Phi, psi and omega in degrees: 000124176271137179256133178273156182297135177276125183246321189219121175237150177251129181247126181285163183305316186297331179287318177299317180296316180296322181294327181263347179284315180206156178287135182176201185303319185289321177288325176299316180299314180296320178296317178296320176301315180295317181298324180277001180059040177267133181287134181252136181231154170222176174248173176302321178299315179295318177302314181296318180295321180299310179302313181292320180295316180289323177300322183278316190255336185208058188304329180294342181264353184302316182293323178298314179298314179302313177301315181301310182299325179284314186291330179259017174046051175295129181289140175239112183271149175293151176294143180286152176285166181303320183297316178299319182293327179302319183298333183248011190305335184269004187259350182201158171307145185302326179289332179265349183303316180299325180292313177302312183294323176299314182296317182293308185296334180260015171061039175288149177275329181224147170242118184257123185212157173265356182250058182301330183297339183276000182234146174272079192307310182294320178295317182300313179296316181295315186277334189230346183075002174279138178256127175259123185222160175275167177302322180294314179298319180299318180299317177297318178301313182295318179294335179277347181278000000 
């Protein structure tokens, strides 16, 4: 099996929170993505969720997260419109649909999330070629490249 180069991944809010909350797989993953020069993306919605989550649960880390996003030039995609989301409405939980559609429409290769249950993973891969994976799965993929 030949592996194609990973160029663009989308990271969900829960991964960002875990990465900055404690050292573990999520923080290792973000470090590894950076080392491999893989572009990291989020959407306006994820940025908003990151800010709200950190303000509420871990305010002392908010400036660190902000600095990180800016210094490593994390791409921030616009939120998808309602029409775009309708086309994919059967592929994810309604709360996660904007995140999924942002990843699909911006041609990300992977969507990394801790909430796999909210996505129709096999359908998404078959219909869009986007792979929805956990942080552990993504680490294995990166190590195989």
